[in-house]
C-alpha positions in Angstrom: -0.4 -0.3 -0.2 1.5 3.0 -1.2 2.4 5.7 1.9 0.0 8.4 2.2 1.8 12.0 1.1 2.3 14.6 4.5 2.2 17.5 2.2 -1.6 19.2 1.2 -2.7 19.2 -2.3 -1.0 21.7 -5.2 -4.4 22.8 -5.6 -5.5 23.0 -1.7 -8.0 26.1 -1.9 -7.3 28.5 1.2 -9.5 31.2 1.9 -12.4 33.1 3.0 -16.3 33.4 3.5 -18.4 35.8 3.8 -22.1 36.7 3.0 -24.0 40.0 1.5 -25.4 41.4 4.1 -22.4 41.7 6.6 -20.3 43.0 3.6 -22.0 44.5 0.8 -24.2 47.8 2.0 -25.8 49.9 -1.0 -28.9 48.4 0.5 -31.1 50.5 -2.0 -28.6 51.1 -4.8 -28.8 49.0 -8.4 -32.3 48.4 -8.2 -31.9 45.9 -5.0 -35.2 45.2 -3.5 -35.5 45.3 0.0 -34.4 42.0 2.3 -35.4 41.4 6.2 -32.1 42.5 6.9 -33.1 46.0 5.5 -35.3 47.0 7.7 -34.1 46.3 10.9 -32.9 49.2 12.9 -29.6 49.8 14.8 -30.3 49.6 18.9 -27.7 50.5 21.3 -25.4 47.0 20.9 -26.1 46.4 17.2 -25.7 48.3 13.9 -28.2 48.4 10.8 -27.3 46.8 7.9 -27.2 49.5 5.1 -23.6 50.1 4.9 -21.9 47.1 6.7 -18.5 47.1 5.0 -19.5 48.7 1.6 -18.2 46.0 -0.6 -20.9 47.1 -2.9 -18.6 50.4 -3.7 -15.4 49.2 -2.7 -14.7 45.4 -3.3 -11.7 45.9 -5.6 -9.6 47.0 -2.4 -10.4 44.2 -0.3 -9.9 41.3 -3.5 -5.8 43.2 -3.4 -6.0 42.5 -0.1 -6.9 38.7 -0.4 -4.4 38.3 -3.7 -1.4 39.9 -1.6 -2.2 37.2 1.3 -2.4 34.4 -1.4 -5.7 33.2 -0.9 -7.2 31.3 -4.0 -10.6 30.6 -2.9 -13.5 33.2 -1.7 -16.9 32.2 -0.8 -19.7 34.6 -1.3 -23.2 35.0 -1.1 -25.6 36.5 -4.2 -28.0 38.6 -2.2 -31.5 37.4 -3.6 -33.2 40.4 -3.7 -30.2 42.3 -5.3 -30.7 40.1 -8.2 -34.7 39.5 -7.9 -36.3 42.5 -6.4 -39.0 40.7 -4.6 -37.9 37.4 -5.1 -40.5 36.2 -7.2 -40.9 38.3 -10.1 -38.6 39.9 -12.5 -34.6 39.9 -12.4 -33.0 42.5 -12.5 -30.4 43.2 -14.9 -28.2 45.5 -13.3 -28.1 43.6 -10.2 -26.8 40.4 -12.0 -24.0 42.8 -13.7 -22.6 43.6 -10.1 -22.1 40.2 -9.9 -20.7 39.2 -13.0 -18.3 42.0 -12.5 -17.1 40.9 -9.5 -17.0 37.3 -10.3 -14.7 38.9 -13.3 -12.6 40.8 -10.6 -11.8 37.6 -8.4 -10.9 35.7 -11.6 -8.5 38.3 -12.4 -6.8 38.1 -9.3 -6.5 34.8 -9.2 -9.2 33.6 -7.1 -11.6 31.1 -7.0 -15.3 32.2 -6.8 -17.7 29.7 -4.8 -21.1 31.0 -4.4 -23.8 30.7 -1.5 -27.2 31.0 -3.0 -29.0 31.9 0.7 -27.8 33.1 4.0 -31.0 34.0 5.9 -32.1 37.4 3.8 -35.2 36.4 2.8 -36.2 39.2 -0.1 -38.8 40.9 2.5 -41.9 41.0 -0.3 -42.1 36.8 0.2 -41.4 37.1 3.7 -44.2 39.5 4.5 -46.7 37.9 1.0 -46.0 33.7 1.9 -44.3 33.7 5.4 -41.0 32.9 4.0 -39.8 29.1 3.4 -43.0 27.7 5.3 -44.6 28.4 2.2 -44.0 25.9 -1.3 -44.3 29.1 -3.4 -41.5 30.6 -1.8 -39.4 27.2 -2.1 -40.2 27.7 -6.1 -39.2 30.6 -6.2 -36.0 30.0 -4.5 -35.2 27.0 -7.4 -35.7 29.8 -9.9 -33.6 31.9 -8.4 -31.0 29.2 -7.8 -31.0 27.8 -11.1 -31.1 31.1 -12.9 -27.6 32.4 -11.5 -26.5 29.2 -12.5 -27.1 29.6 -15.5 -25.5 33.3 -15.8 -22.6 32.3 -13.7 -22.0 28.4 -14.0 -19.7 29.1 -16.8 -17.2 30.9 -14.5 -18.0 29.4 -11.2 -17.8 25.7 -10.2 -18.3 25.6 -6.6 -21.8 26.1 -5.4 -23.9 26.0 -2.3 -27.4 26.6 -1.6 -27.9 27.2 1.7 -25.9 28.9 4.8 -25.9 26.3 7.4 -28.6 24.4 6.7 -29.3 22.4 9.6 -30.0 25.6 10.9 -33.7 25.2 10.3 -33.7 22.0 11.9 -33.5 23.7 15.4 -35.4 27.5 16.8 -33.1 29.4 14.6 -35.2 28.4 12.0 -38.1 31.2 12.7 -35.4 33.8 12.4 -33.3 33.3 9.8 -36.1 31.4 7.2 -38.7 34.8 6.4 -41.0 33.3 8.8 -42.8 36.1 10.3 -46.1 35.1 12.1 -47.2 32.2 13.5 -47.0 30.1 16.7 -43.5 28.4 16.2 -44.5 24.5 16.1 -42.6 21.4 15.7 -44.4 21.0 13.1 -43.8 24.0 11.1 -39.8 23.6 12.1 -40.4 20.7 10.0 -42.3 22.2 7.3 -39.7 24.9 6.9 -37.0 22.5 6.8 -38.2 19.9 4.0 -39.1 23.0 1.9 -35.9 24.6 2.2 -34.6 20.9 1.2 -36.1 21.0 -1.1 -35.1 24.1 -2.5 -31.7 23.0 -2.2 -32.9 19.5 -4.2 -34.5 21.6 -7.6 -31.1 23.6 -7.7 -28.6 20.6 -7.3 -30.5 18.2 -9.1 -30.6 20.6 -12.2 -26.6 21.5 -11.8 -26.1 17.6 -11.6 -28.2 17.4 -14.7 -27.0 20.4 -17.1 -23.9 21.5 -16.1 -20.2 20.4 -15.1 -20.2 22.7 -11.8 -20.1 21.1 -8.5 -22.5 21.4 -5.7 -22.5 20.1 -1.7 -24.8 20.5 1.1 -23.7 22.6 3.7 -24.2 22.7 7.6 -22.9 24.5 10.8 -21.5 21.0 12.5 -20.7 21.7 16.5 -19.4 18.8 18.2 -21.8 18.0 20.7 -20.7 15.6 23.9 -22.6 14.2 26.3 -22.0 15.7 29.8 -20.9 12.2 31.2 -20.7 8.7 31.0 -24.7 8.5 31.8 -26.1 6.2 29.1 -28.6 9.0 29.1 -25.9 11.5 28.3 -24.7 9.6 25.6 -28.1 9.1 24.0 -29.2 12.7 24.1 -26.0 13.3 22.1 -26.2 10.5 19.6 -29.5 11.6 18.9 -28.8 15.2 18.7 -26.1 13.7 15.6 -28.5 12.1 14.4 -31.7 14.8 13.9 -29.8 17.9 13.3 -26.9 16.5 11.3 -27.4 13.0 9.9 -31.0 13.7 8.8 -29.8 16.3 6.7 -26.5 14.7 5.5 -28.3 11.5 4.7 -30.7 13.7 2.2 -27.3 15.3 0.2 -25.4 11.9 0.3 -28.4 9.7 0.0 -31.5 11.0 -1.3 -33.8 9.9 2.3 -34.3 11.0 5.2 -33.1 9.7 8.9 -35.4 7.0 9.2 -35.2 7.8 13.1 -36.2 10.8 12.1 -39.1 10.2 10.2 -40.5 7.7 13.0 -40.5 10.6 15.6 -42.5 12.6 12.9 -45.0 9.3 12.3 -45.5 8.8 16.0 -46.2 12.6 16.8 -48.4 13.4 14.2 -46.3 16.2 12.5 -46.7 16.5 9.2 -44.0 17.8 7.3 -46.5 18.2 3.9 -43.9 16.2 1.9 -45.2 15.2 -2.0 -44.7 11.9 -3.1 -43.4 14.1 -6.0 -40.8 15.8 -4.0 -39.6 12.5 -2.3 -39.1 11.1 -6.1 -36.9 14.1 -6.5 -35.2 13.8 -3.0 -34.4 10.7 -4.2 -32.0 11.6 -7.0 -30.2 14.0 -4.8 -26.1 13.5 -4.8 -23.3 15.8 -3.4 -19.6 16.3 -4.7 -18.8 17.6 -1.3 -20.0 18.2 1.7 -19.1 21.8 3.0 -19.6 22.9 6.9 -18.4 25.6 9.4 -16.9 24.9 12.5 -16.2 27.2 15.3 -16.9 25.8 18.9 -18.0 22.4 20.1 -21.1 21.7 23.3 -22.1 19.7 25.5 -25.4 18.3 26.3 -26.3 17.1 29.5 -29.7 15.1 30.0 -31.0 15.7 33.2 -31.5 19.5 31.9 -34.1 18.4 29.5 -37.6 17.2 30.1 -38.7 14.2 28.3 -41.1 15.7 26.2 -39.1 18.1 24.7 -38.6 17.5 21.0 -34.6 16.8 20.1 -35.0 20.1 18.2 -34.5 22.5 21.0 -32.7 19.8 23.8 -29.8 22.2 23.0 -32.0 25.4 24.4 -32.4 23.6 27.3 -29.7 20.9 27.8 -26.3 22.9 26.9 -23.9 23.3 29.5 -20.0 24.6 29.7 -17.4 21.8 29.4 -14.8 22.2 32.4 -11.8 20.5 30.0 -12.2 23.4 27.4 -11.7 27.4 27.2 -14.5 29.6 26.1 -14.6 32.8 24.3 -16.0 35.7 25.9 -19.2 34.8 23.8 -19.3 31.5 25.9 -17.8 29.7 22.6 -16.1 26.8 23.8 -12.0 26.2 22.0 -12.0 22.9 20.8 -9.7 21.8 17.8 -10.2 17.9 18.3 -13.7 18.6 18.0 -12.4 20.2 14.2 -10.5 16.9 13.2 -13.7 14.3 15.0 -15.8 16.1 12.5 -13.8 15.4 9.4 -14.0 12.4 10.3 -17.4 11.6 11.2 -18.5 13.2 7.9 -15.8 11.6 5.7 -15.7 8.2 7.1 -19.6 8.1 7.0 -20.2 9.4 3.5 -16.6 8.7 1.7 -16.8 12.3 -0.3 -14.4 15.4 -0.4 -14.9 17.5 2.8 -14.5 21.1 3.1 -14.6 23.1 5.8 -15.8 27.1 4.6 -16.4 28.9 8.0 -13.9 28.4 10.6 -12.8 31.4 13.2 -12.6 33.1 16.3 -14.9 36.4 17.4 -13.0 38.6 19.6 -13.1 42.2 20.9 -10.7 44.4 19.4 -9.9 47.8 19.5 -7.3 49.7 16.9 -5.1 52.4 18.8 -4.8 54.2 15.7 -1.2 53.6 14.9 0.2 49.9 15.9 -1.4 46.5 14.4 -3.2 45.0 16.8 -1.4 42.1 18.5 -4.0 39.0 18.1 -2.0 36.4 19.0 -4.9 34.1 20.5 -6.1 34.6 16.6 -3.0 32.8 15.4 -3.4 30.0 18.2 -6.9 29.5 17.2 -6.2 29.2 13.4 -2.7 27.1 14.5 -4.7 24.4 16.0 -7.5 23.8 13.8 -5.2 23.9 10.9 -3.1 21.1 12.4 -6.2 19.3 13.4 -7.0 19.6 10.0 -3.6 18.1 8.6 -4.2 15.4 11.5 -7.3 14.0 10.1 -6.0 13.9 6.6 -2.5 12.5 7.4 -3.4 10.5 10.5 -7.3 9.9 9.7 -7.4 9.7 5.7 -9.7 12.4 5.4 -9.7 13.9 1.8 -10.2 17.8 2.2 -10.7 20.0 -0.9 -9.4 23.8 1.3 -9.8 25.4 4.1 -11.6 28.8 4.5 -11.8 31.0 7.1 -14.6 33.0 8.1 -13.5 36.8 7.9 -10.3 37.4 6.1 -11.8 41.1 6.7 -13.3 42.0 9.4 -17.8 42.1 9.5 -20.5 42.7 11.1 -21.3 39.4 13.3 -24.4 37.6 12.2 -26.5 39.4 15.2 -25.5 42.9 13.6 -22.3 43.3 16.1 -19.3 44.9 15.0 -17.6 44.5 18.0 -17.6 40.7 17.3 -14.2 40.3 15.2 -13.1 37.2 13.6 -10.5 38.9 10.4 -7.1 38.7 10.0 -8.2 42.5 9.2 -9.2 45.4 11.2 -11.8 47.5 9.6 -12.0 51.0 11.2 -15.9 51.9 12.3 -18.1 50.2 15.0 -21.6 49.9 14.9 -23.0 53.4 15.0 -19.6 55.5 13.9 -18.8 54.5 10.2 -15.1 56.5 10.4 -13.0 56.3 7.8 -13.8 52.6 7.1 -9.4 51.9 7.0 -8.3 48.5 6.3 -5.2 47.8 8.8 -3.6 44.3 9.1 -3.5 42.5 11.9 -0.4 40.5 13.3 -2.5 37.6 12.1 -2.3 38.9 8.5 1.5 37.7 7.9 1.3 35.1 10.1 -1.4 33.6 7.8 0.6 34.9 4.6 3.6 32.6 5.6 0.6 29.3 6.2 -1.0 30.1 2.6 2.7 30.6 0.7 4.1 27.4 2.4 0.3 25.6 1.4 0.2 24.7 5.2 3.6 23.6 5.9 4.8 26.3 7.9 2.2 27.1 11.1 4.5 28.5 13.8 
């Protein structure tokens, strides 16, 4: 048997991931329609979304920094309401031209574009009219949007994902990210939304595989979840969480079928996710060219904190507790590189298709003194330890990995709209309420990561 090489492939992808609302700005320009984010007002502790990093006007500055650091992949999101203002009406050619120019600029800089189609910014019209993905009309509109984007950009964009962190549509967060605006937030509605979202993915993925040479994979937020103790009830809860929130989705991505355990739960509890026979037939055709995931931290579940009547989908809300063996960020996210390695193996050893981590990073409150680079050794330590865990998964465990994308080369608004929670290698000189000069200032980690990429992962010190 040939000995496994301990060098990353020459075509390994190094890069960065972002969403449209956290970077673009230009909220009312270029024919863009309103999204659910555009009507959210600033609060005492959070920003609005109207300017973000102003990439709508100034993306070339950031792309130049990406080229300088050596990144060769950028996963960005197409704002649905920028290219289709209502979400289900006529397409906006000015918005489509913006992304076409952006893709050309990436390619000119030597950066492989990767497109995500939905990162929670539902067109406001679809949210108000149909209650978002609770409606099959919105699912059909999403497929039309996705297919049109593939037709427009598939000649230049090889890698695609549909939904950011799709398993978040299986937990209570679903009601914040799906365009849902009214209702009782029931477990039945949760499963109806998650199924409609899956069928949105199916429609785009099956089109890609039938009509193009592009690659598409499912994407989920994978947080390693440990039992709090060796007590069998804790172990059962952690296993069921993995099945309901992760494997239920992954089995569909790879094998075109839902988890039998989850389907049995739905049947036993008279939960109707409104899946038609035609939809399940289309689901059966689904496959994935890779599995992509985000990873930031691990979690620990205590069965004593979860009532026996609580659906597994809500178990993390009630049963999560700190792991005494791990350090935490100030936001309570527990740093766990070994959990990262374990997830690589859970995905690859079970499904045997390439794995692609497309979000990984640490959010920290940072302040720039106006002169000196921020000395973010904690970020260097975080990425070093996670990159080593990834290499161990590859070289010690045999996992096939496509690349590594961090979350935030450049500081962006957090998912809640907080500029104080910074993930970037580059400081952006703005805060939640004062845009200042938006100057880009490399942190210490920028030059460290530049050496990592130039050595193709060999130099981690």
